[in-house]
KEMI-176069 format. One record per residue (C-alpha): chain; x negated, y, z negated; residue number from 1; residue in three letters. Coordinates in steps of 0.001 Angstrom, whole numbers. Example, Ala and Ser with C-alpha at 12.3 -4.5 7.8 and 13.67 -1.06 7.14 Angstrom:
<pts>
+-------+---------+---------+---------+-----+-----+
: chain :      c1 :      c2 :      c3 :   n : res :
+-------+---------+---------+---------+-----+-----+
:     A :  -12300 :   -4500 :   -7800 :   1 : ALA :
:     A :  -13670 :   -1060 :   -7140 :   2 : SER :
+-------+---------+---------+---------+-----+-----+
</pts>
This chain:
<pts>
+-------+---------+---------+---------+-----+-----+
: chain :      c1 :      c2 :      c3 :   n : res :
+-------+---------+---------+---------+-----+-----+
:     A :   75790 :  141948 : -267382 :   1 : MET :
:     A :   73841 :  140137 : -270095 :   2 : ARG :
:     A :   72433 :  136727 : -269130 :   3 : PRO :
:     A :   74893 :  133932 : -269849 :   4 : ILE :
:     A :   73834 :  131346 : -272403 :   5 : GLN :
:     A :   75468 :  128021 : -273161 :   6 : MET :
:     A :   74946 :  128963 : -276822 :   7 : VAL :
:     A :   73638 :  132402 : -277810 :   8 : ASP :
:     A :   71911 :  131793 : -281147 :   9 : VAL :
:     A :   69786 :  134930 : -280732 :  10 : LYS :
:     A :   72789 :  137168 : -280171 :  11 : GLY :
:     A :   74556 :  135738 : -283197 :  12 : GLN :
:     A :   71436 :  136249 : -285301 :  13 : TYR :
:     A :   71180 :  139913 : -284304 :  14 : GLN :
:     A :   74624 :  140572 : -285772 :  15 : ALA :
:     A :   73590 :  139190 : -289182 :  16 : ILE :
:     A :   69860 :  139886 : -288983 :  17 : GLN :
:     A :   69498 :  142025 : -292098 :  18 : THR :
:     A :   71319 :  139563 : -294341 :  19 : ALA :
:     A :   69464 :  136559 : -292925 :  20 : VAL :
:     A :   66040 :  138177 : -293140 :  21 : ASP :
:     A :   66614 :  139203 : -296751 :  22 : GLU :
:     A :   67902 :  135752 : -297708 :  23 : ALA :
:     A :   65004 :  133897 : -296102 :  24 : VAL :
:     A :   62457 :  136252 : -297651 :  25 : LEU :
:     A :   64093 :  135747 : -301050 :  26 : ALA :
:     A :   63580 :  132000 : -300714 :  27 : VAL :
:     A :   59943 :  132455 : -299700 :  28 : ILE :
:     A :   59289 :  134816 : -302596 :  29 : ARG :
:     A :   60971 :  132458 : -305043 :  30 : SER :
:     A :   58906 :  129455 : -303987 :  31 : GLY :
:     A :   62017 :  127260 : -304471 :  32 : ALA :
:     A :   61827 :  125580 : -301086 :  33 : PHE :
:     A :   63355 :  122207 : -302008 :  34 : ILE :
:     A :   66770 :  121922 : -303677 :  35 : ASN :
:     A :   66519 :  125507 : -304894 :  36 : GLY :
:     A :   69289 :  127959 : -305840 :  37 : PRO :
:     A :   70070 :  128627 : -302160 :  38 : ALA :
:     A :   70937 :  124955 : -301631 :  39 : VAL :
:     A :   73136 :  124875 : -304718 :  40 : GLN :
:     A :   74928 :  128070 : -303695 :  41 : SER :
:     A :   75625 :  126762 : -300206 :  42 : PHE :
:     A :   76779 :  123392 : -301546 :  43 : ARG :
:     A :   79224 :  125030 : -303942 :  44 : GLN :
:     A :   80557 :  127422 : -301309 :  45 : ASN :
:     A :   81016 :  124616 : -298796 :  46 : LEU :
:     A :   82877 :  122567 : -301417 :  47 : GLU :
:     A :   85203 :  125525 : -301941 :  48 : THR :
:     A :   85708 :  126124 : -298224 :  49 : TYR :
:     A :   86519 :  122483 : -297506 :  50 : LEU :
:     A :   88369 :  121810 : -300804 :  51 : SER :
:     A :   85921 :  118955 : -301350 :  52 : ALA :
:     A :   85041 :  117443 : -304708 :  53 : LYS :
:     A :   81520 :  116643 : -303552 :  54 : ALA :
:     A :   79247 :  117984 : -300813 :  55 : VAL :
:     A :   75805 :  116446 : -300384 :  56 : ILE :
:     A :   73537 :  118554 : -298147 :  57 : PRO :
:     A :   71014 :  116479 : -296187 :  58 : CYS :
:     A :   68412 :  116752 : -293448 :  59 : ALA :
:     A :   70592 :  116304 : -290345 :  60 : ASN :
:     A :   73884 :  114941 : -289075 :  61 : GLY :
:     A :   72470 :  111544 : -288153 :  62 : THR :
:     A :   71184 :  111080 : -291692 :  63 : ASP :
:     A :   74628 :  112055 : -292946 :  64 : ALA :
:     A :   76223 :  109227 : -290969 :  65 : LEU :
:     A :   73587 :  106732 : -292054 :  66 : GLN :
:     A :   73866 :  107624 : -295736 :  67 : ILE :
:     A :   77669 :  107451 : -295539 :  68 : ALA :
:     A :   77551 :  103905 : -294170 :  69 : LEU :
:     A :   74884 :  102875 : -296687 :  70 : MET :
:     A :   77202 :  103964 : -299511 :  71 : ALA :
:     A :   79847 :  101465 : -298404 :  72 : LEU :
:     A :   77655 :   98418 : -299150 :  73 : ASP :
:     A :   78307 :   96828 : -295785 :  74 : LEU :
:     A :   76511 :   93625 : -294853 :  75 : LYS :
:     A :   74590 :   92704 : -291705 :  76 : ALA :
:     A :   77034 :   91745 : -288994 :  77 : GLY :
:     A :   79959 :   93666 : -290464 :  78 : ASP :
:     A :   81841 :   95484 : -287728 :  79 : GLU :
:     A :   82384 :   99237 : -287478 :  80 : VAL :
:     A :   84749 :  100628 : -284838 :  81 : ILE :
:     A :   83582 :  103670 : -282847 :  82 : VAL :
:     A :   84691 :  105448 : -279679 :  83 : PRO :
:     A :   82507 :  104821 : -276668 :  84 : THR :
:     A :   82893 :  108450 : -275525 :  85 : PHE :
:     A :   80723 :  110271 : -278059 :  86 : THR :
:     A :   77141 :  111243 : -278817 :  87 : TYR :
:     A :   74783 :  108345 : -279462 :  88 : VAL :
:     A :   74207 :  109125 : -283163 :  89 : ALA :
:     A :   77711 :  107928 : -284047 :  90 : THR :
:     A :   76873 :  104349 : -283101 :  91 : ALA :
:     A :   73091 :  104545 : -283420 :  92 : GLU :
:     A :   73185 :  104476 : -287218 :  93 : VAL :
:     A :   75483 :  101446 : -287153 :  94 : ILE :
:     A :   72922 :   99495 : -285154 :  95 : GLY :
:     A :   70074 :  100815 : -287293 :  96 : LEU :
:     A :   71679 :   99329 : -290414 :  97 : LEU :
:     A :   72144 :   95915 : -288817 :  98 : GLY :
:     A :   75884 :   96395 : -288461 :  99 : LEU :
:     A :   77875 :   95726 : -285300 : 100 : THR :
:     A :   79350 :   98702 : -283437 : 101 : PRO :
:     A :   82661 :   97775 : -281842 : 102 : VAL :
:     A :   83449 :  100221 : -279076 : 103 : MET :
:     A :   86915 :  101363 : -278057 : 104 : VAL :
:     A :   88315 :  103718 : -275434 : 105 : ASP :
:     A :   89671 :  107233 : -276080 : 106 : VAL :
:     A :   92761 :  109274 : -275316 : 107 : ASP :
:     A :   92650 :  110953 : -271871 : 108 : PRO :
:     A :   93998 :  114282 : -273132 : 109 : ASP :
:     A :   92229 :  114862 : -276441 : 110 : THR :
:     A :   89104 :  112709 : -275740 : 111 : PHE :
:     A :   89533 :  111271 : -279246 : 112 : ASN :
:     A :   90123 :  107739 : -280463 : 113 : VAL :
:     A :   93671 :  106814 : -281531 : 114 : THR :
:     A :   95235 :  104219 : -283818 : 115 : ALA :
:     A :   96732 :  102443 : -280814 : 116 : ALA :
:     A :   93276 :  102013 : -279277 : 117 : LEU :
:     A :   91683 :  100973 : -282572 : 118 : ILE :
:     A :   94241 :   98338 : -283588 : 119 : ALA :
:     A :   93337 :   95633 : -281012 : 120 : PRO :
:     A :   89654 :   95909 : -281995 : 121 : ALA :
:     A :   90194 :   95024 : -285658 : 122 : ILE :
:     A :   88913 :   91593 : -286658 : 123 : SER :
:     A :   88248 :   89780 : -289918 : 124 : GLU :
:     A :   84717 :   91258 : -289842 : 125 : ARG :
:     A :   85864 :   94860 : -289416 : 126 : THR :
:     A :   84965 :   96982 : -292432 : 127 : LYS :
:     A :   85090 :  100606 : -291259 : 128 : ALA :
:     A :   86241 :  103031 : -288587 : 129 : ILE :
:     A :   84260 :  106077 : -287486 : 130 : VAL :
:     A :   86644 :  108506 : -285747 : 131 : PRO :
:     A :   84901 :  111390 : -283965 : 132 : VAL :
:     A :   86598 :  114788 : -283889 : 133 : HIS :
:     A :   85175 :  115465 : -280453 : 134 : LEU :
:     A :   84551 :  118941 : -279036 : 135 : PHE :
:     A :   86247 :  120649 : -282016 : 136 : GLY :
:     A :   89641 :  119006 : -282416 : 137 : GLN :
:     A :   90725 :  116417 : -284962 : 138 : SER :
:     A :   91571 :  112905 : -283926 : 139 : ALA :
:     A :   95203 :  112090 : -284765 : 140 : ASP :
:     A :   94299 :  110873 : -288227 : 141 : MET :
:     A :   97619 :  110087 : -289927 : 142 : GLU :
:     A :   98225 :  106885 : -287909 : 143 : PRO :
:     A :   94520 :  105975 : -288210 : 144 : ILE :
:     A :   94672 :  106372 : -291989 : 145 : LEU :
:     A :   97776 :  104159 : -292122 : 146 : ALA :
:     A :   96026 :  101511 : -290030 : 147 : LEU :
:     A :   92947 :  101625 : -292251 : 148 : ALA :
:     A :   95079 :  101262 : -295386 : 149 : LYS :
:     A :   96904 :   98277 : -293883 : 150 : LYS :
:     A :   93635 :   96468 : -293164 : 151 : HIS :
:     A :   91655 :   97754 : -296185 : 152 : ASN :
:     A :   89110 :   99596 : -294033 : 153 : LEU :
:     A :   86881 :  102568 : -294815 : 154 : TYR :
:     A :   87044 :  105713 : -292711 : 155 : ILE :
:     A :   83889 :  107748 : -292111 : 156 : VAL :
:     A :   84659 :  110876 : -290093 : 157 : GLU :
:     A :   82083 :  112188 : -287636 : 158 : ASP :
:     A :   82860 :  115875 : -288044 : 159 : ASN :
:     A :   79696 :  117226 : -286418 : 160 : ALA :
:     A :   81690 :  119124 : -283774 : 161 : GLN :
:     A :   84786 :  120173 : -285700 : 162 : ALA :
:     A :   83843 :  121781 : -288999 : 163 : ILE :
:     A :   86559 :  124249 : -289958 : 164 : GLY :
:     A :   89344 :  122500 : -288055 : 165 : ALA :
:     A :   92653 :  121902 : -289853 : 166 : ASP :
:     A :   94790 :  118780 : -289552 : 167 : TYR :
:     A :   98494 :  118918 : -290455 : 168 : THR :
:     A :  100227 :  115788 : -291754 : 169 : PHE :
:     A :  103859 :  114998 : -291000 : 170 : SER :
:     A :  104839 :  116090 : -294535 : 171 : ASN :
:     A :  103294 :  119530 : -293949 : 172 : GLY :
:     A :  100087 :  118962 : -295913 : 173 : ASP :
:     A :   97035 :  120566 : -294310 : 174 : ILE :
:     A :   93469 :  119372 : -294814 : 175 : LYS :
:     A :   90126 :  120161 : -293275 : 176 : LYS :
:     A :   88622 :  117576 : -290969 : 177 : THR :
:     A :   85991 :  115550 : -292760 : 178 : GLY :
:     A :   88178 :  115305 : -295870 : 179 : LEU :
:     A :   90878 :  113118 : -294314 : 180 : LEU :
:     A :   89195 :  109735 : -294781 : 181 : GLY :
:     A :   86752 :  108352 : -297335 : 182 : ASP :
:     A :   83648 :  110260 : -296235 : 183 : ILE :
:     A :   83020 :  113082 : -293776 : 184 : GLY :
:     A :   79737 :  113906 : -292063 : 185 : CYS :
:     A :   78560 :  116984 : -290229 : 186 : THR :
:     A :   75522 :  118451 : -288497 : 187 : SER :
:     A :   74103 :  121950 : -288793 : 188 : PHE :
:     A :   72060 :  121715 : -285589 : 189 : TYR :
:     A :   71561 :  125288 : -284311 : 190 : PRO :
:     A :   74152 :  124972 : -281527 : 191 : SER :
:     A :   76921 :  123752 : -283850 : 192 : LYS :
:     A :   79806 :  126005 : -284901 : 193 : ASN :
:     A :   78075 :  126316 : -288273 : 194 : LEU :
:     A :   74462 :  126103 : -287193 : 195 : GLY :
:     A :   71200 :  126428 : -289087 : 196 : ALA :
:     A :   67892 :  127700 : -287667 : 197 : TYR :
:     A :   66554 :  124171 : -287674 : 198 : GLY :
:     A :   67919 :  120768 : -288587 : 199 : ASP :
:     A :   70463 :  120215 : -291334 : 200 : GLY :
:     A :   73535 :  118215 : -292232 : 201 : GLY :
:     A :   75994 :  117408 : -294983 : 202 : ALA :
:     A :   78202 :  114646 : -296314 : 203 : ILE :
:     A :   81481 :  115343 : -298103 : 204 : PHE :
:     A :   84113 :  113379 : -299963 : 205 : THR :
:     A :   86948 :  113715 : -302437 : 206 : ASN :
:     A :   85998 :  110432 : -304107 : 207 : ASP :
:     A :   83829 :  111364 : -307087 : 208 : GLU :
:     A :   82357 :  107867 : -307423 : 209 : VAL :
:     A :   81361 :  107833 : -303757 : 210 : LEU :
:     A :   80017 :  111367 : -304136 : 211 : GLY :
:     A :   77589 :  110309 : -306861 : 212 : LYS :
:     A :   76523 :  107291 : -304837 : 213 : LYS :
:     A :   75927 :  109365 : -301716 : 214 : LEU :
:     A :   73809 :  111817 : -303701 : 215 : GLN :
:     A :   71788 :  108963 : -305167 : 216 : THR :
:     A :   71120 :  107348 : -301784 : 217 : ILE :
:     A :   70093 :  110677 : -300237 : 218 : ALA :
:     A :   67531 :  111148 : -303030 : 219 : ASN :
:     A :   65469 :  107948 : -302794 : 220 : HIS :
:     A :   68155 :  105956 : -304587 : 221 : GLY :
:     A :   67478 :  107713 : -307879 : 222 : GLN :
:     A :   70127 :  109012 : -310232 : 223 : SER :
:     A :   67399 :  110461 : -312451 : 224 : ARG :
:     A :   63801 :  111154 : -311619 : 225 : ARG :
:     A :   61598 :  108082 : -311152 : 226 : TYR :
:     A :   64471 :  105672 : -311910 : 227 : TYR :
:     A :   65684 :  104116 : -308671 : 228 : HIS :
:     A :   69048 :  102359 : -308770 : 229 : ASP :
:     A :   69244 :  101345 : -305121 : 230 : CYS :
:     A :   67386 :  101547 : -301843 : 231 : ILE :
:     A :   67818 :  105088 : -300589 : 232 : GLY :
:     A :   66338 :  107595 : -298186 : 233 : VAL :
:     A :   64691 :  110987 : -298413 : 234 : ASN :
:     A :   67090 :  113419 : -296780 : 235 : SER :
:     A :   67242 :  117034 : -297940 : 236 : ARG :
:     A :   68493 :  120358 : -296637 : 237 : LEU :
:     A :   65697 :  122846 : -297254 : 238 : ASP :
:     A :   66371 :  126092 : -299077 : 239 : SER :
:     A :   65721 :  128428 : -296146 : 240 : MET :
:     A :   68250 :  126613 : -293960 : 241 : GLN :
:     A :   70739 :  126669 : -296823 : 242 : ALA :
:     A :   70273 :  130421 : -297224 : 243 : ALA :
:     A :   71056 :  130959 : -293532 : 244 : VAL :
:     A :   74033 :  128596 : -293629 : 245 : LEU :
:     A :   75502 :  130313 : -296680 : 246 : ASP :
:     A :   75632 :  133611 : -294796 : 247 : ILE :
:     A :   77139 :  131991 : -291721 : 248 : LYS :
:     A :   79672 :  129959 : -293731 : 249 : LEU :
:     A :   81245 :  133216 : -294911 : 250 : ALA :
:     A :   81771 :  134106 : -291238 : 251 : LYS :
:     A :   82831 :  130658 : -289991 : 252 : LEU :
:     A :   86525 :  131478 : -289622 : 253 : ASP :
:     A :   85575 :  134665 : -287764 : 254 : GLU :
:     A :   83313 :  132610 : -285498 : 255 : TYR :
:     A :   86146 :  130151 : -284876 : 256 : THR :
:     A :   88486 :  132952 : -283815 : 257 : LYS :
:     A :   85861 :  134242 : -281380 : 258 : ALA :
:     A :   85573 :  130784 : -279810 : 259 : ARG :
:     A :   89355 :  130474 : -279618 : 260 : GLN :
:     A :   89517 :  133849 : -277858 : 261 : THR :
:     A :   87038 :  132615 : -275243 : 262 : VAL :
:     A :   89057 :  129430 : -274796 : 263 : ALA :
:     A :   92280 :  131418 : -274329 : 264 : ALA :
:     A :   90595 :  133514 : -271628 : 265 : TYR :
:     A :   89506 :  130385 : -269785 : 266 : TYR :
:     A :   92971 :  128845 : -270169 : 267 : ASP :
:     A :   94686 :  131846 : -268614 : 268 : ALA :
:     A :   92228 :  132030 : -265735 : 269 : ALA :
:     A :   92560 :  128366 : -264788 : 270 : PHE :
:     A :   96223 :  127773 : -265666 : 271 : ALA :
:     A :   97564 :  127818 : -262122 : 272 : ALA :
:     A :   94836 :  125775 : -260463 : 273 : HIS :
:     A :   95821 :  122174 : -259763 : 274 : SER :
:     A :   92239 :  120899 : -259517 : 275 : ALA :
:     A :   91272 :  122112 : -262998 : 276 : ILE :
:     A :   92584 :  120507 : -266179 : 277 : LYS :
:     A :   91987 :  122666 : -269248 : 278 : VAL :
:     A :   91604 :  121221 : -272781 : 279 : PRO :
:     A :   94779 :  119958 : -274418 : 280 : ILE :
:     A :   95638 :  121241 : -277884 : 281 : ARG :
:     A :   96964 :  118535 : -280181 : 282 : GLN :
:     A :  100092 :  119735 : -281981 : 283 : HIS :
:     A :   98864 :  118759 : -285454 : 284 : ASN :
:     A :   95284 :  120025 : -285231 : 285 : SER :
:     A :   93642 :  123362 : -284749 : 286 : THR :
:     A :   90847 :  123438 : -282174 : 287 : HIS :
:     A :   87584 :  125140 : -283129 : 288 : VAL :
:     A :   86074 :  124685 : -279632 : 289 : PHE :
:     A :   82596 :  123412 : -280174 : 290 : HIS :
:     A :   82855 :  122793 : -276441 : 291 : GLN :
:     A :   85285 :  124016 : -273804 : 292 : TYR :
:     A :   85535 :  120998 : -271539 : 293 : THR :
:     A :   87328 :  120937 : -268214 : 294 : LEU :
:     A :   88310 :  117924 : -266166 : 295 : GLN :
:     A :   87799 :  118348 : -262423 : 296 : VAL :
:     A :   87873 :  115902 : -259493 : 297 : PRO :
:     A :   85048 :  113388 : -259807 : 298 : ALA :
:     A :   83809 :  114053 : -256283 : 299 : ASN :
:     A :   83435 :  117761 : -257119 : 300 : LYS :
:     A :   82033 :  117708 : -260652 : 301 : ARG :
:     A :   78296 :  117466 : -259973 : 302 : ASP :
:     A :   78612 :  119846 : -257042 : 303 : GLU :
:     A :   80371 :  122352 : -259317 : 304 : LEU :
:     A :   77603 :  122094 : -261901 : 305 : GLN :
:     A :   74943 :  122695 : -259257 : 306 : ALA :
:     A :   76891 :  125642 : -257832 : 307 : TYR :
:     A :   77279 :  127256 : -261256 : 308 : LEU :
:     A :   73561 :  126822 : -261912 : 309 : SER :
:     A :   72844 :  128711 : -258685 : 310 : GLU :
:     A :   75054 :  131516 : -260045 : 311 : GLN :
:     A :   73057 :  131602 : -263325 : 312 : ALA :
:     A :   75918 :  129957 : -265236 : 313 : ILE :
:     A :   74892 :  127020 : -267434 : 314 : PRO :
:     A :   77332 :  124110 : -267573 : 315 : ALA :
:     A :   76803 :  120794 : -269317 : 316 : MET :
:     A :   78054 :  117241 : -268941 : 317 : ILE :
:     A :   79082 :  115727 : -272287 : 318 : TYR :
:     A :   78649 :  112775 : -271646 : 319 : TYR :
:     A :   77373 :  111306 : -268361 : 320 : PRO :
:     A :   77000 :  107702 : -269607 : 321 : LEU :
:     A :   79269 :  106038 : -272177 : 322 : PRO :
:     A :   77849 :  104208 : -275171 : 323 : LEU :
:     A :   78953 :  100808 : -273884 : 324 : ASN :
:     A :   76605 :  101264 : -270907 : 325 : LYS :
:     A :   73613 :  102514 : -272885 : 326 : GLN :
:     A :   70667 :  100111 : -272857 : 327 : ALA :
:     A :   70122 :  100673 : -276590 : 328 : ALA :
:     A :   73297 :   98776 : -277455 : 329 : PHE :
:     A :   72770 :   95728 : -275270 : 330 : GLU :
:     A :   73027 :   92644 : -277418 : 331 : GLY :
:     A :   74090 :   94418 : -280611 : 332 : ILE :
:     A :   77453 :   95984 : -279756 : 333 : ALA :
:     A :   80859 :   94510 : -279100 : 334 : LYS :
:     A :   83549 :   95884 : -276852 : 335 : SER :
:     A :   87219 :   95877 : -277636 : 336 : ALA :
:     A :   88039 :   95361 : -273962 : 337 : SER :
:     A :   86335 :   94477 : -270700 : 338 : ALA :
:     A :   86675 :   97998 : -269365 : 339 : THR :
:     A :   87098 :  101509 : -270713 : 340 : PHE :
:     A :   89075 :  103249 : -267980 : 341 : PRO :
:     A :   89551 :  106587 : -269700 : 342 : THR :
:     A :   85935 :  106891 : -270824 : 343 : THR :
:     A :   84665 :  105872 : -267409 : 344 : GLU :
:     A :   86853 :  108510 : -265786 : 345 : GLN :
:     A :   85835 :  111217 : -268254 : 346 : LEU :
:     A :   82136 :  110550 : -267689 : 347 : CYS :
:     A :   82730 :  111367 : -264026 : 348 : GLN :
:     A :   85078 :  114337 : -264413 : 349 : THR :
:     A :   84189 :  116403 : -267504 : 350 : VAL :
:     A :   82192 :  119612 : -267420 : 351 : ILE :
:     A :   81720 :  122044 : -270309 : 352 : SER :
:     A :   81523 :  125807 : -269775 : 353 : LEU :
:     A :   79639 :  128280 : -271977 : 354 : PRO :
:     A :   81445 :  129053 : -275222 : 355 : ILE :
:     A :   80051 :  130845 : -278250 : 356 : HIS :
:     A :   80671 :  133751 : -280578 : 357 : THR :
:     A :   78899 :  136466 : -278574 : 358 : GLU :
:     A :   80635 :  136216 : -275190 : 359 : MET :
:     A :   82217 :  139316 : -273649 : 360 : ASP :
:     A :   84907 :  139866 : -271026 : 361 : ASP :
:     A :   82384 :  140758 : -268317 : 362 : GLU :
:     A :   80687 :  137394 : -268714 : 363 : GLN :
:     A :   83977 :  135537 : -268901 : 364 : LEU :
:     A :   85320 :  137194 : -265772 : 365 : LYS :
:     A :   82126 :  136365 : -263903 : 366 : TYR :
:     A :   82277 :  132704 : -264972 : 367 : ILE :
:     A :   85953 :  132205 : -264186 : 368 : THR :
:     A :   85688 :  134050 : -260855 : 369 : ASP :
:     A :   82842 :  131764 : -259797 : 370 : LYS :
:     A :   84653 :  128584 : -260858 : 371 : VAL :
:     A :   87765 :  129646 : -258972 : 372 : LEU :
:     A :   85706 :  130661 : -255954 : 373 : ALA :
:     A :   84183 :  127183 : -255861 : 374 : PHE :
:     A :   87631 :  125592 : -255609 : 375 : PHE :
:     A :   89044 :  128137 : -253150 : 376 : SER :
+-------+---------+---------+---------+-----+-----+
</pts>
């Protein structure tokens, strides 16, 4: 059996090696390393894939979130609502810009924020909501969009873990995550579903005015060279990463199906076990399975992780400490409630198993047999 990886970027590369090598060499030979034809090709293809009017490639997913918030012209002290069960970058950029992150709990089944959890946190200072499509599944966006419209709030989607996921509205309309609110942001970190061979990110929107503003901010605040209209940043996706991403974008739906096949195998293996709760699929969202995250008894979780490590099976805890308990946010964040019962429970019970595009049945049987043996 091949060694089991949490993410097998080398195995995925081997399947597309010729195309990637040729594309990277073409960039090197062209000398167009910054904003070259490869970047423009990838941008246009991603716009087509997402049905987006504007895609702005940038240096990483954190920059994407920061630039998105900068484009909204928020003022110091304005409040932005975020889930407390997410990666730090979601709230980190809010604090960095002098804004106030307001943290709310998440749904126990989908791990995502909901309109019902957001509503009590809205105040006269609230200006935006940042829903996170955690682990590969869309938050239930239709009620969140209605709530935002009612209170005149912006929505910036953190789509770093769910690129390619579809959300279905009650009228039957289907849209890609990241294009449901005002601005969507994603990361191309190598372990992502659409991963580069280094850092990378993108911002997308269907608002053409916002699109131009986002592009300006990402390029030193200049709409034309040496004329700076606003304070911006320097955040670019380099041409070699774009060349790699363009090849992988054409295979993204294929990659998603491979991940869904792995998830279905896990589901079937664990279906009858009362101590293991498999991921819930929301009825109006596809799941692209950036992570396959189980919930197990809190008093067994860390022991299970240690046991799997002994069996040469990597397993990760996303996330062991919620944002509301992170030292970085002391004194700058607000909480919508005194406690976050769901988040606190999830931090003690979640464990993510290996899931990627190169897994085979031998590996999957070994993993599931070991998990079941632990609980036997």
